[in-house]
Residue, then its C-alpha position, 0 to 999 in steps of 0.5 A: x416482478x416488474x419493479x424488481x426488473x426495473x431495479x435490476x435494469x437500473x443497476x446495470x445502467x448505473x454500472x455502465x455509466x460509472x464503471x468501476x475498474x481497479x486493482x487488488x493485491x495483498x501487500x506483504x513483507x515476508x522477507x523483511x530483515x527489519x522490524x516494521x511498525x504502523x505506530x511511532x514506536x517499535x521494540x528496541x534491541x533489549x525487547x522494550x518499547x523504543x519511544x521516539x526520544x530514544x531513536x533517530x530518524x535516518x531516512x524516509x522509506x518510499x516504495x511504489x507498486x501497482x496492483x492490477x485486476x479484472x472483473x472490476x478488481x474481483x480477480x487480482x492479476x497478482x494476488x500478493x505483492x512482496x515489497x521486502x527486497x525494496x524495503x531491505x535495500x532502502x533501510x540498509x542504504x541509510x544504516x537504519x534498524x527499523x521502520x515506524x509510522x508506516x503509511x499505505x495509500x492507494x490511488x486510481x491509475x489513469x487507465x481506470x478513467x476510461x469509464x466506457x471501457x471499464x464497464x467491460x469485465x475483462x478490461x484491466x483496472x489498476x491501483x497505484x500503491x505508495x508505502x511510506x515510513x520513517x527509517x530509524x536507528x536506536x539512540x537519540x541524536x547527541x545534543x547540539x553544541 
């Protein structure tokens, strides 16, 4: 029984020393008006795969959001984050028709580095989410003269 108690106390001590605050959310694009692909290809107007040489990059998608959580991110304060409106706006602004090469990254917010406070379950944690991709239009660039 004593070894089990030592492991439990060691685990609690380790958690107090390192803390582990963070945020959590489900990214959604439920109202997106444009196709979105994690790969470099997407379906074209004819329903066939639109390869990179059959489309033109007209802009770069860049979205940012924050996710908050308590109880070491076990309880998200905003379970779902829909970025459709921002995506639609950026694609429309540059005359795009789809987004390819979608990349999503998440990094710690500065508030998480207050490690003593982050050992408290009700201390909020945060994650900075960045969404990037290539905004494209169907059709290749005309050859340079």
